[in-house]
C-alpha positions in Angstrom: 141.5 19.4 25.5 142.8 17.1 28.1 144.4 20.0 29.9 141.1 21.9 30.2 139.4 18.8 31.5 142.1 18.4 34.1 141.9 22.0 35.2 138.1 21.7 35.5 138.4 18.6 37.7 140.9 20.4 39.9 138.7 23.4 40.3 135.7 21.1 41.1 137.7 19.2 43.7 138.9 22.4 45.3 135.3 23.8 45.5 134.1 20.5 47.0 136.9 20.5 49.6 136.2 24.1 50.5 132.4 23.5 50.9 133.1 20.5 53.1 135.5 22.5 55.3 133.0 25.3 55.7 130.3 22.8 56.7 132.5 21.1 59.3 133.5 24.5 60.7 129.8 25.5 61.1 128.9 22.3 62.8 131.9 22.6 65.2 130.9 26.2 66.0 127.3 25.1 66.7 128.3 22.3 69.0 130.7 24.6 70.8 127.9 27.2 71.3 125.5 24.6 72.6 128.1 23.2 75.0 128.9 26.8 76.2 125.3 27.5 76.7 124.7 24.3 78.5 127.8 24.9 80.7 126.7 28.5 81.4 123.2 27.3 82.3 124.6 24.6 84.6 127.1 26.9 86.2 124.6 29.7 86.9 122.5 27.8 89.5 125.6 26.5 91.1 127.1 30.0 91.4 123.8 31.5 92.7 122.7 28.7 95.0 126.0 27.1 95.8 125.6 27.6 99.5 122.0 26.3 99.4 123.2 23.3 97.4 125.9 22.5 99.9 123.4 22.8 102.8 120.9 20.5 100.9 123.6 18.0 100.3 124.6 18.2 104.0 121.1 17.8 105.1 120.4 14.7 102.9 120.9 11.3 104.5 124.0 9.3 103.5 123.4 7.2 100.5 120.4 9.3 99.4 121.9 9.6 95.9 122.1 5.8 95.6 118.3 5.4 96.2 116.0 4.9 99.1 117.3 2.9 102.1 116.6 -0.8 102.3 113.5 -1.1 104.6 112.9 -4.8 104.4 111.8 -6.6 107.6 115.3 -7.8 108.3 116.7 -4.4 107.7 114.2 -2.4 109.9 115.1 -1.0 113.3 112.7 -2.7 115.8 112.8 -2.6 119.6 111.6 -5.8 121.2 110.4 -5.9 124.8 109.0 -8.8 126.7 107.5 -9.6 130.1 106.7 -13.1 131.4 105.9 -14.9 134.6 106.9 -18.5 135.2 106.1 -20.6 138.3 109.0 -22.8 139.3 109.8 -25.2 142.1 113.2 -23.7 143.0 113.5 -19.9 142.4 117.2 -19.7 142.9 118.0 -22.6 140.6 115.6 -21.3 137.9 117.2 -17.8 138.2 120.7 -19.4 137.5 119.3 -21.2 134.5 117.7 -18.1 133.1 121.0 -16.2 133.5 122.9 -19.0 131.7 120.4 -18.9 128.8 120.9 -15.1 128.4 124.7 -15.5 128.6 124.7 -18.2 126.0 122.7 -16.0 123.7 125.3 -13.2 124.0 123.3 -11.1 126.5 123.6 -10.2 130.2 121.6 -9.6 133.3 120.6 -5.9 133.6 118.8 -6.3 137.0 118.1 -8.9 139.7 115.7 -8.5 142.6 114.6 -11.4 144.9 112.1 -11.6 147.8 112.1 -14.3 150.4 113.7 -17.7 150.2 110.8 -20.0 151.0 108.1 -21.5 148.8 106.6 -18.0 148.2 109.9 -16.6 146.9 109.9 -14.3 143.8 112.8 -13.3 141.6 112.6 -10.4 139.1 115.3 -10.6 136.4 115.9 -8.1 133.6 117.7 -9.8 130.8 119.3 -8.0 127.8 119.7 -10.3 124.8 120.5 -9.7 121.1 117.4 -8.9 119.0 118.0 -11.9 116.8 118.0 -14.3 119.8 114.9 -12.7 121.5 112.3 -15.3 120.5 114.6 -18.2 121.3 115.5 -16.9 124.8 111.8 -16.4 125.6 111.0 -20.0 124.6 113.9 -21.4 126.7 112.8 -19.4 129.8 109.2 -20.6 129.4 110.5 -24.2 129.7 111.9 -23.6 133.1 108.5 -24.2 134.8 104.8 -23.4 134.2 104.3 -20.2 132.3 101.6 -18.1 133.8 101.7 -15.0 131.6 103.6 -13.6 128.6 103.5 -10.2 126.9 105.6 -9.2 123.9 105.7 -5.7 122.5 107.5 -4.3 119.5 108.2 -0.7 118.4 109.4 0.1 114.9 111.9 3.1 115.0 113.2 2.8 111.4 111.9 6.2 110.3 113.1 7.8 113.5 116.6 6.3 113.0 116.8 7.5 109.4 115.6 11.0 110.4 118.2 11.0 113.2 121.0 10.1 110.8 120.0 12.9 108.5 119.9 15.4 111.3 123.3 14.3 112.6 124.8 14.7 109.1 123.3 18.2 108.7 124.5 19.2 112.2 128.0 18.0 111.5 128.1 20.2 108.4 126.9 23.1 110.5 129.6 22.5 113.0 132.3 22.4 110.3 130.9 25.6 108.8 131.1 27.4 112.2 134.7 26.2 112.7 135.7 27.5 109.2 134.1 30.9 110.0 135.8 30.9 113.4 139.2 30.4 111.8 138.6 33.5 109.6 137.4 35.7 112.4 139.2 39.1 112.5 137.6 40.9 115.5 137.0 40.0 119.2 133.2 40.5 118.8 133.1 38.1 115.9 135.3 35.6 117.7 133.2 35.6 120.8 129.9 35.3 118.8 131.3 32.5 116.7 132.6 30.6 119.7 129.2 30.7 121.3 127.5 29.6 118.1 130.0 26.8 117.7 129.5 25.6 121.3 125.7 25.5 120.8 126.0 23.6 117.6 128.4 21.1 119.1 126.0 20.6 122.1 123.1 19.9 119.7 125.3 17.4 117.8 126.3 15.6 121.0 122.6 15.4 122.0 121.7 13.9 118.6 124.5 11.4 118.8 123.5 10.3 122.3 119.9 9.7 121.0 121.4 7.6 118.2 123.4 5.5 120.6 120.4 5.0 122.8 118.3 3.8 119.8 121.1 1.6 118.7 121.3 0.0 122.1 117.6 -0.6 122.3 117.5 -2.1 118.8 120.6 -4.2 119.2 119.7 -5.6 122.7 116.1 -6.5 123.6 114.8 -6.4 127.1 113.0 -9.4 128.8 111.6 -8.9 132.3 111.2 -12.4 133.9 109.3 -13.1 137.1 110.2 -16.4 138.6 107.7 -17.3 141.3 107.7 -20.2 143.9 104.9 -22.7 144.3 103.2 -20.7 147.1 103.8 -17.2 145.6 100.6 -15.3 144.9 99.9 -14.0 141.4 99.5 -10.3 141.5 97.5 -10.3 138.3 94.7 -12.5 139.8 91.3 -10.9 139.9 90.4 -9.1 143.2 88.1 -10.9 145.6 84.6 -9.5 146.2 81.9 -10.0 148.9 80.7 -8.6 152.2 83.7 -9.8 154.2 86.1 -8.4 151.7 84.3 -5.0 151.9 84.2 -5.1 155.7 87.9 -5.9 155.7 88.7 -3.0 153.4 86.5 -0.6 155.4 88.2 -1.6 158.6 91.6 -1.0 157.0 90.5 2.4 155.8 89.1 3.2 159.3 92.4 2.2 160.9 94.4 4.2 158.5 92.2 7.3 159.0 92.5 7.0 162.8 96.2 6.6 162.5 96.5 9.8 160.4 94.2 11.6 162.8 96.2 10.6 165.9 99.4 11.5 164.1 98.2 15.0 163.4 96.9 15.3 166.9 100.3 14.2 168.3 102.0 16.8 166.1 99.7 19.6 167.3 99.6 18.7 171.0 102.9 20.4 172.0 101.7 23.6 170.4 98.3 23.4 172.1 100.0 22.9 175.5 102.5 25.7 174.9 99.9 28.2 173.7 96.8 27.0 175.5 98.0 27.0 179.2 99.0 30.7 179.2 95.9 31.7 177.4 93.7 29.9 179.9 95.5 31.5 182.8 95.0 34.9 181.2 91.3 34.3 180.8 90.9 33.2 184.5 92.7 36.4 185.7 90.4 38.6 183.6 87.3 36.9 184.8 88.3 37.3 188.5 88.9 41.0 188.0 85.4 41.5 186.5 83.7 39.7 189.5 85.6 41.6 192.3 83.3 44.4 194.0 84.3 48.0 193.4 85.3 50.1 196.5 82.3 52.5 197.5 82.8 55.6 199.7 80.8 55.7 203.0 77.7 57.8 203.0 76.9 60.0 206.1 73.5 59.5 207.8 71.0 62.4 207.3 70.3 64.6 210.5 67.3 63.6 212.5 64.1 65.4 211.7 62.5 67.1 214.8 59.1 65.8 215.7 56.2 68.3 215.1 53.4 68.8 217.6 49.9 69.2 216.5 47.8 72.2 217.7 45.4 71.7 220.6 
């Protein structure tokens, strides 16, 4: 009896073990099939559109997979430009101080034009300073004398910078692709065609990189145009005078300018008039004299005398 019970328990344990093994085998096969299906579905687009995927990845801006770029105010690309006019007692001294302010801020003088050395002297300075120091430099220059005018302009080029970065990345990928194709060229025709295409792509890349450097320079260094005027210098932005005398003065200037232009044209035409007019006048005089001279007429013989007739008695 005990032997039969033991055999039954052994048979039941074996059946349970076999069922569990079959269940595990089925689950494993299902998982493998799902994984294979998923892998095949994932590999199919990559196989069919691999080239397009690489082009899209090349055309996307750097860091696009990590999220949108940080476009906070302190992270934006902004071009600052300023123009101001300051009246000072000594133009040369103020120009030296303005140059020192720009140098201390980490900038430099991009242009320097000066007129006269008296009380009506004017100095035009073009200062390039870091964008972070732009406002401070403007305020320091305004303290050099009496500020007469100020104009500050800004231009946000953040989107243009991001777009330029994406275009440069894409163009670099195109250049590398052309170089790979050139290395595998087997005929002279393909070689020449690929060299021309590679040169065109490299030229486009160089142009884009030059634009990027220009934008980087404009955003990194701001431009401030400073006009330093002496005490007697006239403000070019003052309103124009009006009145009868002003109109008369303007009309006289216009008349003088017109007469000057007319005399200039006449002086330029006078040699031609002399060179062509004198022979023409001489020719006309000769022709007129020929028309007035009498024509030669042949002499006419006198008719014979007619005998006188006598009347009948």
